[in-house]
ZALUM-963735 format. One record per residue (C-alpha): residue in three letters; chain; y, z, x. Coordinates in steps of 0.02 Angstrom, whole numbers. Layout:
N
  rest  kette       v       w       u
   ALA      A       Y       Z       X
...
END
This chain:
347
  rest  kette       v       w       u
   MET      A    1007    2494      57
   ASN      A     900    2641     131
   LYS      A     791    2636     289
   VAL      A     631    2626     187
   SER      A     688    2474      98
   ARG      A     746    2387     256
   LYS      A     576    2424     336
   ALA      A     487    2357     187
   ILE      A     591    2197     183
   ALA      A     557    2178     375
   GLY      A     373    2199     344
   VAL      A     369    2068     213
   ALA      A     473    1949     325
   MET      A     352    1977     469
   ALA      A     194    1949     354
   ALA      A     274    1785     291
   ALA      A     313    1727     461
   SER      A     137    1762     517
   LEU      A      68    1664     367
   LEU      A     173    1515     422
   VAL      A     110    1530     597
   LEU      A     -67    1541     539
   SER      A     -52    1396     417
   GLY      A      24    1289     554
   CYS      A    -119    1328     671
   ALA      A    -250    1311     539
   ALA      A    -405    1213     599
   LYS      A    -411    1034     533
   PRO      A    -563     992     426
   GLY      A    -654     898     563
   ALA      A    -629    1026     704
   GLY      A    -787    1048     807
   PHE      A    -848     871     765
   ILE      A    -872     751     913
   GLU      A    -850     565     891
   CYS      A    -891     450    1037
   GLY      A    -881     264    1075
   VAL      A    -949     146    1201
   SER      A    -855     -21    1225
   ASP      A    -912    -197    1255
   GLU      A    -849    -274    1413
   GLY      A    -680    -318    1341
   SER      A    -598    -144    1371
   TRP      A    -534     -28    1239
   ALA      A    -364    -124    1244
   ASP      A    -436    -296    1222
   LYS      A    -323    -329    1066
   SER      A    -483    -370     972
   PHE      A    -652    -294     935
   ASN      A    -647    -145    1051
   GLU      A    -466     -98    1013
   SER      A    -502    -102     824
   VAL      A    -639      29     838
   MET      A    -535     134     957
   ASP      A    -392     127     827
   GLY      A    -516     195     693
   MET      A    -577     338     809
   GLU      A    -398     382     857
   LYS      A    -344     390     674
   ALA      A    -491     499     631
   ALA      A    -455     615     781
   GLU      A    -274     634     729
   GLU      A    -303     662     545
   PHE      A    -460     760     546
   GLY      A    -455     856     714
   VAL      A    -609     785     775
   THR      A    -638     772     968
   LEU      A    -641     596    1036
   ASN      A    -745     547    1188
   SER      A    -767     368    1247
   ALA      A    -843     264    1384
   GLU      A    -772      93    1438
   SER      A    -897     -44    1493
   THR      A    -847    -168    1629
   SER      A   -1016    -257    1628
   SER      A   -1178    -256    1532
   GLU      A   -1251    -145    1665
   ASP      A   -1138      -5    1604
   PHE      A   -1205      -4    1424
   ALA      A   -1360     101    1446
   PRO      A   -1277     229    1563
   ASN      A   -1124     245    1451
   LEU      A   -1230     280    1303
   ASP      A   -1331     407    1392
   ALA      A   -1168     489    1449
   MET      A   -1114     501    1268
   VAL      A   -1285     581    1221
   ALA      A   -1258     705    1361
   ALA      A   -1085     746    1292
   LYS      A   -1170     810    1130
   CYS      A   -1082     682    1019
   ASP      A   -1111     694     833
   VAL      A   -1094     511     817
   ILE      A   -1087     370     943
   PHE      A   -1010     199     904
   ALA      A   -1080      53    1004
   VAL      A    -961     -94     995
   GLY      A   -1023    -268     983
   PHE      A   -1183    -366     972
   ASN      A   -1196    -366    1161
   LEU      A   -1245    -185    1148
   VAL      A   -1378    -204    1013
   ASP      A   -1526    -192    1137
   ALA      A   -1455     -43    1228
   VAL      A   -1407      55    1072
   ASN      A   -1573      23     993
   ALA      A   -1662      85    1148
   ALA      A   -1544     242    1146
   ALA      A   -1575     280     969
   GLU      A   -1757     268     985
   ALA      A   -1757     382    1140
   ASN      A   -1637     510    1051
   PRO      A   -1700     524     867
   GLU      A   -1588     676     839
   VAL      A   -1422     578     886
   ASN      A   -1330     476     759
   PHE      A   -1282     303     821
   VAL      A   -1181     164     742
   THR      A   -1188     -17     799
   ILE      A   -1039    -127     765
   ASP      A   -1096    -307     720
   GLY      A   -1272    -257     773
   TRP      A   -1435    -206     683
   SER      A   -1568     -74     684
   ASN      A   -1741    -125     746
   GLY      A   -1812      17     641
   ALA      A   -1726     174     700
   THR      A   -1665     274     549
   ASN      A   -1534     359     658
   LEU      A   -1442     188     694
   LYS      A   -1324     134     558
   PRO      A   -1269     -53     568
   VAL      A   -1090    -106     525
   GLY      A   -1071    -289     478
   TYR      A    -955    -395     393
   ASN      A    -958    -542     266
   MET      A    -832    -640     371
   ALA      A    -874    -806     272
   GLU      A    -766    -729     132
   SER      A    -602    -706     224
   SER      A    -636    -862     325
   TYR      A    -651    -967     173
   LEU      A    -469    -910     129
   ALA      A    -417    -956     308
   GLY      A    -499   -1123     299
   TYR      A    -415   -1165     136
   ALA      A    -245   -1108     208
   ALA      A    -272   -1214     360
   ALA      A    -305   -1371     255
   TYR      A    -157   -1334     147
   TYR      A     -39   -1308     287
   SER      A     -98   -1447     401
   THR      A       6   -1607     410
   SER      A    -132   -1714     486
   LYS      A    -268   -1639     374
   VAL      A    -367   -1615     534
   VAL      A    -411   -1438     568
   SER      A    -517   -1358     709
   VAL      A    -636   -1212     734
   TYR      A    -736   -1172     883
   GLY      A    -842   -1021     946
   GLY      A    -885    -904    1087
   VAL      A   -1072    -925    1072
   GLN      A   -1180    -985     930
   ILE      A   -1238    -819     847
   SER      A   -1219    -769     663
   ALA      A   -1077    -651     700
   VAL      A    -977    -806     756
   THR      A   -1046    -941     645
   ALA      A   -1008    -837     484
   PHE      A    -822    -862     523
   MET      A    -851   -1051     556
   ASP      A    -955   -1076     400
   GLY      A    -826    -996     287
   PHE      A    -680   -1092     371
   TYR      A    -774   -1253     352
   TYR      A    -811   -1233     170
   GLY      A    -635   -1166     127
   ALA      A    -560   -1322     205
   LYS      A    -677   -1428     114
   ALA      A    -632   -1335     -49
   TYR      A    -455   -1391     -29
   GLU      A    -521   -1576       2
   ALA      A    -627   -1561    -157
   GLU      A    -479   -1492    -259
   THR      A    -346   -1609    -208
   GLY      A    -440   -1765    -164
   THR      A    -360   -1765      11
   PRO      A    -489   -1796     148
   VAL      A    -491   -1648     275
   THR      A    -578   -1665     438
   VAL      A    -646   -1506     521
   LEU      A    -673   -1525     707
   GLY      A    -782   -1409     803
   TRP      A    -908   -1359     676
   ASP      A   -1013   -1437     540
   ALA      A   -1083   -1304     422
   THR      A   -1204   -1424     345
   THR      A   -1295   -1462     512
   GLN      A   -1244   -1300     606
   GLN      A   -1186   -1404     752
   GLY      A   -1021   -1379     845
   ASP      A    -920   -1332     993
   PHE      A    -943   -1164    1091
   ILE      A    -862   -1092    1240
   GLY      A   -1019   -1013    1306
   GLY      A    -956    -835    1310
   PHE      A    -818    -713    1263
   ALA      A    -717    -693    1427
   PRO      A    -534    -684    1374
   ASN      A    -438    -852    1384
   ALA      A    -588    -943    1455
   PRO      A    -547   -1114    1531
   GLU      A    -685   -1190    1434
   GLY      A    -601   -1137    1275
   LYS      A    -439   -1218    1325
   THR      A    -531   -1378    1361
   ILE      A    -609   -1380    1185
   ALA      A    -441   -1342    1106
   ALA      A    -354   -1484    1209
   GLY      A    -488   -1602    1146
   HIS      A    -464   -1553     962
   LEU      A    -280   -1567     984
   ALA      A    -294   -1741    1054
   ALA      A    -404   -1788     904
   GLY      A    -274   -1739     786
   ALA      A    -292   -1554     746
   ASP      A    -141   -1456     701
   VAL      A    -218   -1296     647
   LEU      A    -352   -1220     764
   VAL      A    -457   -1059     758
   PRO      A    -554    -991     909
   VAL      A    -688    -871     859
   GLY      A    -715    -791    1027
   GLY      A    -617    -635    1052
   ASP      A    -451    -657    1139
   GLN      A    -433    -840    1172
   PHE      A    -257    -860    1110
   GLY      A    -168    -868    1281
   ALA      A    -273   -1018    1325
   LEU      A    -250   -1095    1153
   SER      A     -60   -1073    1160
   GLU      A     -59   -1157    1323
   ALA      A    -160   -1304    1262
   ILE      A     -45   -1319    1113
   ALA      A     108   -1314    1220
   GLU      A      36   -1448    1345
   SER      A     -17   -1560    1201
   GLY      A     153   -1571    1126
   VAL      A      77   -1554     955
   ASP      A     169   -1450     819
   ALA      A      13   -1342     790
   LYS      A     -29   -1174     725
   MET      A    -175   -1058     771
   ILE      A    -274    -928     671
   GLY      A    -315    -761     740
   VAL      A    -483    -667     726
   ASP      A    -533    -488     715
   LYS      A    -354    -421     716
   ASN      A    -190    -474     650
   ILE      A    -126    -555     811
   SER      A      47    -574     746
   VAL      A      58    -387     763
   THR      A     -58    -352     916
   SER      A      20    -498    1012
   PRO      A     182    -530     940
   GLU      A     221    -664    1068
   TYR      A     104    -778     973
   ALA      A     177    -742     803
   PRO      A     280    -902     796
   LEU      A     114   -1005     822
   THR      A       3    -897     698
   LEU      A     -31    -966     533
   THR      A    -132    -809     484
   SER      A    -271    -701     557
   ILE      A    -449    -670     499
   GLU      A    -459    -484     501
   LYS      A    -623    -391     534
   ARG      A    -560    -215     497
   MET      A    -678    -117     607
   GLY      A    -561      32     614
   SER      A    -578      58     434
   ALA      A    -766      69     438
   VAL      A    -759     187     587
   TYR      A    -633     293     510
   ASP      A    -738     305     342
   ILE      A    -897     345     429
   VAL      A    -813     491     528
   LYS      A    -733     554     370
   ALA      A    -898     557     278
   LEU      A    -988     654     418
   ALA      A    -848     767     487
   VAL      A    -744     807     328
   ASP      A    -858     766     171
   LYS      A   -1010     842     268
   LYS      A   -1124     703     206
   ALA      A   -1293     672     289
   PHE      A   -1301     525     412
   ALA      A   -1388     381     338
   GLY      A   -1452     252     457
   GLY      A   -1567     100     461
   MET      A   -1539     -73     388
   ASP      A   -1548      -9     208
   ASN      A   -1395      93     240
   ALA      A   -1292     -37     327
   TYR      A   -1104     -45     297
   THR      A   -1049    -216     248
   GLY      A    -854    -256     255
   THR      A    -797    -371     117
   LEU      A    -645    -431      22
   ALA      A    -692    -313    -113
   ASN      A    -690    -161      -2
   ALA      A    -546    -220     108
   GLY      A    -666    -224     257
   THR      A    -604    -395     291
   ASP      A    -461    -504     229
   ILE      A    -325    -626     304
   SER      A    -155    -577     365
   ASP      A       9    -623     278
   THR      A     132    -714     381
   GLU      A     298    -815     348
   PHE      A     202    -972     352
   LEU      A     108    -937     191
   ASP      A     217    -998      52
   GLU      A     217    -924    -123
   ALA      A     117   -1065    -197
   LEU      A     -19   -1042     -62
   LYS      A     -18    -858     -80
   THR      A     -44    -875    -270
   LYS      A    -191    -993    -238
   LEU      A    -266    -879    -103
   ALA      A    -261    -736    -227
   GLU      A    -353    -837    -355
   LEU      A    -484    -888    -227
   LYS      A    -500    -708    -168
   ALA      A    -528    -644    -345
   GLY      A    -666    -784    -370
   ILE      A    -752    -730    -214
   ILE      A    -751    -549    -271
   ASP      A    -817    -588    -441
   GLY      A    -942    -700    -379
   SER      A    -874    -863    -461
   ILE      A    -843    -942    -293
   ASN      A    -971    -955    -157
   PRO      A    -888    -950      12
   LEU      A   -1042   -1039      90
   GLY      A   -1021   -1194     -20
END
């Protein structure tokens, strides 16, 4: 081989290596886009609402190359300053997590009409630069209510909430009607403690502080009244509930909310019948993808709200070892009926 040939081959090899380096360093499709989040008081590691949103933002950052900024709130006094900080950071979209931030994020959106905001479990008072993200939790909760009644030995099941707001009672309504659907189908009476969807009366902790003693007291009362499947709709109440179960001596199971607690808190897996998942991370990821990758225009206001459903996989229940094959088959039928409209999860 002559010198010219060797040089030519060397040049081709160098060019190929350069292309490999350049391809490895190529900018991801979302480079330059800034996604931001402001947490509720529970922290980004709350194993619930805030963490779900952070999961979605982190997934978008990893896959699309967007920049992630966040601010953690320790009290309601942090909401407005944290939102202002994200505005100052020139964020392309700002996620405000939870209904507690609704007033603050509406005020921020109205004061900064050029900035795109998303309210998780909130609403827009009219600002078209504020996109609400909500969930039809009655759908998945209906499945959980049916599963609870099916699994229960005593045929007494329980649901209680953090505070009486629609974001909470949607879970409770669906759970109630799902349990009653089992009653109607089998002819076996089922008692639902903690909530009567027909009167909208029930038991509430009074807040969302993790493992609130008030929640443990409610759970202890329900266990004493015969409940053997319980669901607290109030964030992370599962430590308090597991203590109540242990102290009662009842062979009981609990149902998680927001995330699959068998995964996020595996220490509770032996007690967890299923979880009613509010897949907030999926909504966050989809919104960032639409803006940063697909280059779609931001669409806010109530007319452009995102609603998570069984149909779009924005909500569902978790699979566990305690759901037998007969129950899984039935739940699949119920899910299909809710999706096609033949079953109303609200009775």
